[in-house]
Short mmCIF file of the C-alpha atoms (twelve columns), coordinates in Angstrom:
data_MODEL
# 
_entry.id   MODEL 
# 
loop_
_atom_site.group_PDB 
_atom_site.id 
_atom_site.type_symbol 
_atom_site.label_atom_id 
_atom_site.label_alt_id 
_atom_site.label_comp_id 
_atom_site.label_asym_id 
_atom_site.label_seq_id 
_atom_site.Cartn_x 
_atom_site.Cartn_y 
_atom_site.Cartn_z 
_atom_site.pdbx_PDB_model_num 
ATOM 1   C CA . MET A 1   -0.958  -29.177 25.371 1 
ATOM 2   C CA . THR A 2   -3.541  -26.411 26.224 1 
ATOM 3   C CA . VAL A 3   -4.179  -23.656 23.481 1 
ATOM 4   C CA . THR A 4   -2.367  -21.111 25.805 1 
ATOM 5   C CA . LYS A 5   0.851   -23.406 25.620 1 
ATOM 6   C CA . GLU A 6   0.590   -24.063 22.061 1 
ATOM 7   C CA . VAL A 7   0.047   -20.538 21.229 1 
ATOM 8   C CA . SER A 8   3.380   -19.362 23.040 1 
ATOM 9   C CA . ARG A 9   5.331   -22.273 21.596 1 
ATOM 10  C CA . ASN A 10  4.024   -21.271 17.950 1 
ATOM 11  C CA . SER A 11  4.978   -17.433 18.917 1 
ATOM 12  C CA . ASP A 12  8.392   -18.549 20.222 1 
ATOM 13  C CA . LEU A 13  9.074   -20.278 16.831 1 
ATOM 14  C CA . LEU A 14  8.257   -17.262 14.895 1 
ATOM 15  C CA . GLN A 15  10.336  -15.305 17.032 1 
ATOM 16  C CA . ASP A 16  13.469  -17.738 16.684 1 
ATOM 17  C CA . GLU A 17  13.273  -17.612 12.904 1 
ATOM 18  C CA . LEU A 18  13.162  -13.828 13.243 1 
ATOM 19  C CA . TYR A 19  16.470  -13.932 15.554 1 
ATOM 20  C CA . ARG A 20  18.022  -16.572 13.108 1 
ATOM 21  C CA . LEU A 21  17.418  -13.647 10.554 1 
ATOM 22  C CA . GLN A 22  18.805  -11.164 12.477 1 
ATOM 23  C CA . GLN A 23  21.901  -13.090 13.336 1 
ATOM 24  C CA . ARG A 24  22.691  -14.124 9.682  1 
ATOM 25  C CA . THR A 25  22.156  -10.770 8.229  1 
ATOM 26  C CA . GLN A 26  23.843  -8.978  11.256 1 
ATOM 27  C CA . ILE A 27  21.176  -6.201  10.867 1 
ATOM 28  C CA . GLY A 28  17.797  -5.427  12.451 1 
ATOM 29  C CA . PRO A 29  17.843  -6.024  16.234 1 
ATOM 30  C CA . GLU A 30  15.040  -3.500  16.578 1 
ATOM 31  C CA . VAL A 31  12.653  -5.549  14.524 1 
ATOM 32  C CA . ARG A 32  10.146  -7.295  16.544 1 
ATOM 33  C CA . ILE A 33  7.198   -9.791  15.674 1 
ATOM 34  C CA . GLU A 34  3.719   -9.681  16.431 1 
ATOM 35  C CA . TRP A 35  1.642   -12.874 15.787 1 
ATOM 36  C CA . LEU A 36  -2.117  -12.217 15.709 1 
ATOM 37  C CA . PRO A 37  -3.567  -15.349 14.331 1 
ATOM 38  C CA . GLY A 38  -7.343  -15.183 13.583 1 
ATOM 39  C CA . ILE A 39  -7.275  -11.309 12.837 1 
ATOM 40  C CA . VAL A 40  -8.506  -10.303 9.641  1 
ATOM 41  C CA . ARG A 41  -6.942  -7.169  7.758  1 
ATOM 42  C CA . TYR A 42  -7.348  -6.122  4.514  1 
ATOM 43  C CA . GLN A 43  -5.462  -3.801  2.135  1 
ATOM 44  C CA . ASP A 44  -6.437  -2.734  -1.322 1 
ATOM 45  C CA . GLY A 45  -9.332  -5.448  -1.060 1 
ATOM 46  C CA . LYS A 46  -7.039  -8.161  -0.375 1 
ATOM 47  C CA . ARG A 47  -6.677  -10.192 2.922  1 
ATOM 48  C CA . LEU A 48  -3.370  -9.846  4.228  1 
ATOM 49  C CA . ALA A 49  -1.263  -12.650 5.660  1 
ATOM 50  C CA . GLU A 50  1.562   -10.251 7.009  1 
ATOM 51  C CA . GLU A 51  2.186   -6.652  6.974  1 
ATOM 52  C CA . VAL A 52  5.327   -4.650  8.048  1 
ATOM 53  C CA . LYS A 53  4.722   -1.377  10.312 1 
ATOM 54  C CA . GLY A 54  7.756   0.430   11.104 1 
ATOM 55  C CA . ASN A 55  9.933   -1.918  12.868 1 
ATOM 56  C CA . THR A 56  7.164   -4.435  13.671 1 
ATOM 57  C CA . ILE A 57  6.386   -7.844  11.514 1 
ATOM 58  C CA . ILE A 58  2.911   -8.335  11.854 1 
ATOM 59  C CA . ILE A 59  1.775   -12.088 11.397 1 
ATOM 60  C CA . TYR A 60  -1.898  -12.790 10.676 1 
ATOM 61  C CA . ALA A 61  -1.418  -16.364 9.558  1 
ATOM 62  C CA . GLU A 62  -2.765  -19.198 11.828 1 
ATOM 63  C CA . ASN A 63  -0.466  -21.845 10.505 1 
ATOM 64  C CA . THR A 64  2.922   -21.677 12.164 1 
ATOM 65  C CA . GLN A 65  4.687   -23.150 9.132  1 
ATOM 66  C CA . GLU A 66  3.153   -20.118 7.093  1 
ATOM 67  C CA . GLY A 67  4.003   -17.915 9.946  1 
ATOM 68  C CA . ILE A 68  7.859   -18.597 9.437  1 
ATOM 69  C CA . GLU A 69  7.656   -18.142 5.850  1 
ATOM 70  C CA . LEU A 70  5.943   -14.920 6.487  1 
ATOM 71  C CA . VAL A 71  8.649   -13.655 9.173  1 
ATOM 72  C CA . ARG A 72  11.095  -14.221 6.258  1 
ATOM 73  C CA . HIS A 73  8.888   -12.267 3.742  1 
ATOM 74  C CA . GLY A 74  8.266   -9.315  6.217  1 
ATOM 75  C CA . PHE A 75  12.102  -9.144  7.294  1 
ATOM 76  C CA . SER A 76  12.962  -9.061  3.406  1 
ATOM 77  C CA . GLU A 77  10.267  -6.474  3.267  1 
ATOM 78  C CA . TRP A 78  11.869  -4.484  6.318  1 
ATOM 79  C CA . LEU A 79  15.155  -4.672  4.918  1 
ATOM 80  C CA . LEU A 80  14.157  -3.306  1.396  1 
ATOM 81  C CA . ASN A 81  12.332  -0.246  3.530  1 
ATOM 82  C CA . GLN A 82  15.499  0.577   5.139  1 
ATOM 83  C CA . ASN A 83  16.830  1.430   1.661  1 
ATOM 84  C CA . THR A 84  14.031  3.704   0.601  1 
ATOM 85  C CA . LYS A 85  13.425  5.206   4.187  1 
ATOM 86  C CA . MET A 86  15.381  8.312   3.288  1 
ATOM 87  C CA . TYR A 87  14.162  8.927   0.023  1 
ATOM 88  C CA . ARG A 88  10.576  8.674   1.514  1 
ATOM 89  C CA . GLN A 89  11.715  11.176  4.264  1 
ATOM 90  C CA . LEU A 90  13.186  13.541  1.508  1 
ATOM 91  C CA . ILE A 91  9.757   13.262  -0.582 1 
ATOM 92  C CA . ASN A 92  7.751   14.119  2.377  1 
ATOM 93  C CA . GLU A 93  9.883   17.108  3.343  1 
ATOM 94  C CA . LEU A 94  9.646   18.157  -0.245 1 
ATOM 95  C CA . ILE A 95  5.759   17.777  -0.049 1 
ATOM 96  C CA . SER A 96  5.531   19.727  3.430  1 
ATOM 97  C CA . LEU A 97  7.794   22.700  1.783  1 
ATOM 98  C CA . PHE A 98  5.507   22.898  -1.268 1 
ATOM 99  C CA . GLU A 99  2.295   22.970  0.848  1 
ATOM 100 C CA . ASP A 100 3.803   25.548  3.011  1 
ATOM 101 C CA . LEU A 101 4.761   27.802  0.033  1 
ATOM 102 C CA . GLN A 102 1.314   27.025  -1.606 1 
ATOM 103 C CA . TYR A 103 -0.429  28.098  1.388  1 
ATOM 104 C CA . GLU A 104 1.505   31.412  1.509  1 
ATOM 105 C CA . ARG A 105 0.685   32.008  -2.206 1 
ATOM 106 C CA . LYS A 106 -2.982  31.321  -1.713 1 
ATOM 107 C CA . GLU A 107 -3.111  33.617  1.346  1 
ATOM 108 C CA . ARG A 108 -1.508  36.392  -0.634 1 
ATOM 109 C CA . ILE A 109 -4.107  36.007  -3.526 1 
ATOM 110 C CA . VAL A 110 -7.031  36.003  -0.861 1 
ATOM 111 C CA . GLU A 111 -5.626  39.113  0.998  1 
ATOM 112 C CA . ALA A 112 -5.375  40.798  -2.604 1 
ATOM 113 C CA . LEU A 113 -8.932  39.873  -3.730 1 
ATOM 114 C CA . THR A 114 -10.102 40.878  -0.435 1 
ATOM 115 C CA . ARG A 115 -8.553  44.377  -0.954 1 
ATOM 116 C CA . LEU A 116 -9.929  44.588  -4.337 1 
ATOM 117 C CA . LEU A 117 -13.470 44.067  -3.172 1 
# 
């Protein structure tokens, strides 16, 4: 079997596992898999085997069986992220509002200091 056919076959196995999880949970049709064997990524000094970015599960492992386990892990992480998504959006909005208010306050102080000088 050529390398290209093997990569395609392995990629299909990972995609089949994702599809199986989507069918069993009846959630997440927007989730997709990117398999990038051989790519090395680090986070906080640790090598990543998989990561979830938005609706994409990125698998870095070269071994297909490990990749299947990582699809399960990534899909579970994606599911949990859906639960916290609204909280993160709320917190980000509060941070943005606070920064706007703080900026306005700082500008008022700068203007007062400028008049003073």
